[in-house]
N, C-alpha and C positions, 0 to 999 in steps of 0.2 A: 816209302811206309808214310812219311808224313804228309805227303800229296793225298794218299788214301784216309787219313785222319783229317784231313781239311776238307775233303770232300762228305764225309761222315758228320762233321759240324755243320757243313753247309746245307745237309740234306736235313736235320733238325730244324734249323732256320726255316728251310721252306716248308717243312710239313706244317709249322705255326701259321704260316702265310696262308698256305693251302686251306686249312681249315677255316680261315677268314675270308676266303673269295667268294662263298655264298650260291656258287654254281656250277654244274658240270663243265661247260665249256671252258669259263675261267680255270677251273681246278686243272683240267687236261689241258690248256694251252700254258698254264704255269709248269705243268708236268714235263710238257715238251720241250720248255725253254730251259729247263733244268738240264735236261738231257744236251740239247744243243750246246750249251754253255759248257758242259763238263764233259763230253765225248767230242773227241777230236774228229776229223773227216766226215763231217756233216754240212758243211758249208754251201754245197749246192743239191742238197738232197731234196726229196720230192715227199711228203709227207701222207700216209693215208692213215685216219683216225676214226674210231667207232666206240661208242660208249653206250650203257645201257640205261633205259628211261623207264620209270613206272609211271602210269596215269594213275588219275583219283580212282580208277574202278580196278586199279591191281593188275593191268593188263601191262605186257613190258614188251619192247621193241628196242632196237638198236639204232641210234642216228650215226650214220656214215658221212663222211667229210673226204676231201681230196685238197689239200693245203700246200700252197707256194707260200714259204717263211719270206717275209721281208727282212730288211737288214738293219739293225739299230746299233750305232757304235761300234761297226765292222763284223758283227756277231748277227748270226739268224735269230729272226725273233717273229714269236706268233701272237697277233694281238688281236681280237675282235674289234672292228671299227678302224683299225690302222691300215698298214700298206698291205696286210696279210689278204691274200686272196682265197676265198671259199670256192670252191667247185664241187658242182653236182652233190650239192646235200641231198641225202636221201632217209627215209624211215625204213628198216625191215625188219622182221620178227624174228628172222635167222641169227645165231651168233656166231662171229666171226671165227674161223677155222685157222689156226697156225699152220704156216706152210712147211711140212715135213720133208722138203727137198734136200739136194745137198747141203749139209752143213751143221753145225754143231748144235744139237738140241737140247735144252736144259728145260727144266720145269715150266721157266716164265718167261726164258726169250731165246731167240734163235739168232746166230751171228752166220751171215754169208761173208763174202768177200765186199759185196757191194751192199747188203743189206743187214739191218738190224730191225728185228722182229719182237714185240713184247706182248704179253698177254697177262692181263690183270685181273687178278680172283680176288672173291672175298668168300672162304672157304673154298668151297667147290663151284660156285658159281662165278661165272665170268661177267666182269663188270665193265671191261675196257680192252679196247686192243689199238696198239700203236704201231706202225709199219715206217722206217725209213729206209726209203730207196734213193738208188744212186749216191751211195754213202762210199767213202774210200777208210774202210776199218782196216787197221792193224793191229800187230800185237799188244800195245797198250791199252786198248780197248777191251781184249779178252782179260787182260790183267784186272779192271775194273768192274769184271762182271761182278764180283760179290757185293760191292757197295750198289751196283744198279739193281741186285737182286733185294737187297734192303729198301731199296727206294720202292722198287714194284710191290712189294708186301704191305709197306707203309701207303702207298696210293690206294691199293684194294681197301685197306680199312677206312681211309678217309674219305673215299667215294660213296661208302656207305649210307652216311647222313644226308648227302648234297641230293636233292630232287629235283632241282629245278631242269627242265628240260630245256633244249635250244631254242625252241618256238618261242618260249616264255622270256628266254634271254631277249631275245629278239624283238619281241614286244615291249619288254621292259627298257631296252636302248632307244626304242622308235618312241616310246611315252616321255623318256628323258630329252629326246631330241625335242618333240611338241612342246615340252615344257620349257625347254631354253627359248624356243620361236615366241612361246608366248609372254616369255618374259622380256625378250627384245622387243615384243610388239606392243607390251604394256610401256615400256621405256618410251618407245617412238609415240605412242597416245599421249603419254603425260608430257612430254617435249612439245609435242604440236598444240595440248592444252595451254601449256605453259606460254609460247609464242602466240596464241590467239588471246590469250587474257592480257599478254603484254603489249599487242596491238591494241586491242579495246583500251585498254587503260591510258595508252599513249593518245588515242584520238578524241577521249574525252578530255582530257587534261589540254589537248590543243586548243579546244574552244575558250578555256579559261585563261591562256597562257599569252605573255608577253613573249618575245622571240628568244630572250636569253633562258627563261625558266623552259621554253618548248625543247630546246637545245639539251639543254641538262637532263629532262624527261626522258628523251629518245636516248641517250647514253646511258643513263640510268636503266633502262628497260634491257639496254642491249646487254650490259654490264651482266644482269641476272643470267641470259642467254650464255654468255660465254665470258666466265668470270675469270680467263687466263688472259682476255686482251685488255689491253688500255684503250681509250677511244678520244677523239676529239673531233669537233665540229667547226668548220670555218664556212664564214658567210661570206661571198664576195660582195665588191660593191659595185659601183658604175663601171670600173675598167677592170680588166684580167687580173693585173697585179695588185689592186686594191681590195684590201680585208677589211670589212665590214665590221664583224665580229667572229671572236675565237673562243671556244671553251673545250675544257680538257677533264677525263675523269681516268684515273689510274695513269696516268703519265708525268713522269719526272720533269722537275722544272728544266733543266737542260735540255734534254729531248724536245719540250714543248718550244724552247727557242730555235732550234734546230729544224723543227716542223715548219714554223711560222716562216721562217728564212727562205726553206725551200719552197713555200707556198708563194713568198713573194717574187721569188724569181722565176715562176711558171712550173716548177718542178712536177712531175707526176709519177716519178719511179723512186724508189730507194730500197737499200738492203735493210734500214731499220725499220720501215713504216711503209704502209701502203695507203693509196689514196682511191675513195671511191666516188666519182663524181654526182653531183646532186643534178641531175637535169629536170628541166621545167618541161611544160606541155609545148612549148615552143622550142624545144631543144635545145634551150640556152643553159649553160652552165650557173647555177645558182649558188653554188659552193661545194664542199668537199666533206667528206667523211673519213677521218683519219683512223688507222686501225694499226695498233702496235702489238707485238707478241707472235704468236704462232698462224702461220697461213692458214684461214678457214677452208674447210671442203667446199665442194661446188655446191652441196646442200647448204651449207651454212651462207655461203655468198647470196643465193636466192633468198635468205630469210633478212639479211641485212639490205637486200634490195626490197624489200617489202615495207621496211621501216624509211627507208630512204623516198618510196613514193609517197609514204605519208607526209613526210617534211617537206617535199616538193611542193605537193599541193596545199598544204600550210603556208608555208612562204612565199607562195605565188598570191595568195590572199593577202598576206601582211606586205608583201609589196605593193600592191593595190593600194591598200589601206594608207601606206606610208608616201604613196603619190598623192593621193586626194590629201593627206595631211599638208606635203609640201605645198600644194596649190591655194590652201587654205591660210599658208603660216608665210604670205608674202607682204611685203611694205606694199601699201594703197597707192602711194606716188610715184614709185620706181619699179615695181616689179621684182624687187630683189626678196631676199627671203629677210622675215622681221627680226628682230633681236631675241625673243623668246626662242626662236627655231635653231637661231645660230649657237645660243647657249647650251641645248640638249646636244647638238650635233659636237660641238666643243667638248662637252663633258664625255661623250662616247670615246671621243679621240685621246683624249688624258686618260681615261681608263685602259685603254687598248696599247698606249705607249708604256705605262706602268707596269703593267702585266707581260709584255713582249718586249724586249729590247730592241729587236729589228724592226718594228712597226711604228715608224716616225710619223710624225704630222708635222705641216709649216702653217703658219699665219701671215698674212700680208696686210698691213693696218694703211690705210690710205684717207688722206686729210685732203679737202678740197681747197686751194688755194683762190684767195679773191672772191669768194661767196659774199664776205660782207660788204664789200663795195658794190656789187651788182646789186644786190638787196637795197643798198641805201642810193644809188645813182638811179637805177632802172626798175626798181618796184622788185617785191616780193614774187611777183607772178614770174619775172625772167630769171630771180633767182632760183625758183622750181624748176624751169625748164634746163636751167645748167645741171641741175642736181640729176634730172631725169637722163639728160644727154650724157652725162658721166658713168650712169647705172648702165643704160643700155650698150656704152662701149666695154663696160668690164663685162656684164653679163653676155658678150657676142664672142670674147676670146676665152672665157674661162670654160675648163673642162666639164664635161658632165657631172663627174663625182665631186668639183669644188662648190663651196657653199659660199657664195657671193650675197654678203649681208648689208642691209643698211644698219649701223650701227648707230648712228645719231643724227642729227641735222644735216652736217656736211661730211660725216666720216663713214667709210666702209669698210668692211674688214672680210679677207676671203681666207676660207679654211679649206685646206689641200690637205685631204686624209692620205695615209700611206706615202707620203712625198717627202723626201730630204731637202736641205737646204740648195741642194746643187739643181733639183729637179724644180724647184719653186722658183729659182733664179730665172729659168726660161720662160716661165709666166711673168714675173717682172719685166724682161726685156721685150714681151709683146704690149704689154702696157705702155710703156716709155714709146715705145715704135707708134703704137695707135695715138697716144698722148701728141705727139709732135704734132699732126696734121689736125688736131681737134679743137674748135674754137666757136665761138658763137657772134653773130652780126647782131649787134643792139644798137638800137636808135635813142640818141639822146632826146630831152624834152626841146631842144631847140632845133630838131630833125638831123643833127648830125649822127653819121652812123659808124659806129666803131667797131673793131674786129676785136673782141675779148678772147685770148687763148685759155685754154683750159688745161689746170696744172694740178696736179698732186704732189703732196709730200708723203712720201713711202717709207714704212719700215719692214723689215722681214725677217722672220725667225723661225727655228726649226728643231725638233728634238735631236735630230743627226749631229748637231754641234755640240752636243752632252748638255743642254740646258734641260733643267728639272720640268717635266711635262706640265706642272702647275704654274711656271713661270715665264711660257713661251709669249703669251699676253702682253705680262708686262715688259718683257725685253722687247717685242716688237714693237710697240707703243712707244718705248725709250728711243729705239732707232727712228721712228718716224718724225719725231720732235727734232732729234739733230739734223735729219733731212731739211726740215721746215726752215730751222735756224741758218743752216747754210742757204739755203735757197734765197731766203732774205738778205742774207750776207752778200751775196755775189752777184745778185741782180736786183733790177728795180720792176717789181712788181705790184700792182695793186693788191690790197688787203681784201 
């Protein structure tokens, strides 16, 4: 009894929802689902459905369907556009007829061993017909027929004012689908326009930017397109492990340090961040884009590559300009870099070392011993020759990334970017080895020839020692004077 009352309560709730459904197919689908849920033995049934429709001219016909229900949470379920399969939908002017074969016939339904057939009427007018075939019906189903009878009456009344036919419903569904497609296409177009504008803004600003500004511009545009990601740009130097510049946007400080350490070690993959190579026209690696956060889709990777192509083109022009600047920034006597160029490069290394604790640099300060005596005894022309010969040796053994500069009259400084103390000592060893066989044959005014050795007092320092980046120059200079003092204290050499 309690179960019957629950069904009646559910029936009232269902009828309220049915009125709000708005079209006959959904109303009938709702009715069928009510029966499928409340009547046992319909799990594997096959459903035939027909309902009456009236067009704008008052002509009536019946839409017929064969339906194979889908399953939803283990219960048979009918839904337009879902897993439900609609078979042989057709219209007919003839009203469906109740099968009066063997079985128990009531006014509105027929129960057989494997069939439940329902006729829905509005007064004397047939408005719908439902037949559940391949059913397994027992006495419990017959016990619920009073509730089903109430349900059929309510369904007939409810269908009276629902006039949408199935074709209109299909059209409505198609229009909704097209609307969704248009909205999707609109979003794609808007995103493509955003990408185009971002590229145009980037290219426009490139021509007015220095390298750092260019990097920040690119990352800002990418951040607009991919707000959930963090970005970094690493510009490589003259050798793979050398980092010339690095900037980040939306990446926390500790992760920045981790990225720089990985890039310095030559890593190309990580579980936390991704590297996208920046390739020039000559297929040379110019740098890397760093991406943190979720992995981009293939389409998004293509967008990122568009930006990287623009950056690579810009960078190659900047590198060419930098090479021209290097050529114009040399000392007229020795061919080494001049003081002004050295100061600019040193400032870059100091900035990098302050920002990234793993991005070290080293300085080697060299002072030429005995130049004063050569100038006094043999003349300034021979003194200049001694300076030139010393510079040629230093330039010949330095790496391409090293900045060999003439700092003063007889003083040279070698800036070694991305270099620890131990790495710079390798260069120091090569200098001492070359120096051991370096000398000049000079003739005295009286005709006597003298072999004058070339020797440097050298000081070396690196941020890898824990020295403040701003103090490296003074520390290397201090060590150079200690070496000079030791040299003159322990050996008899000309000043």
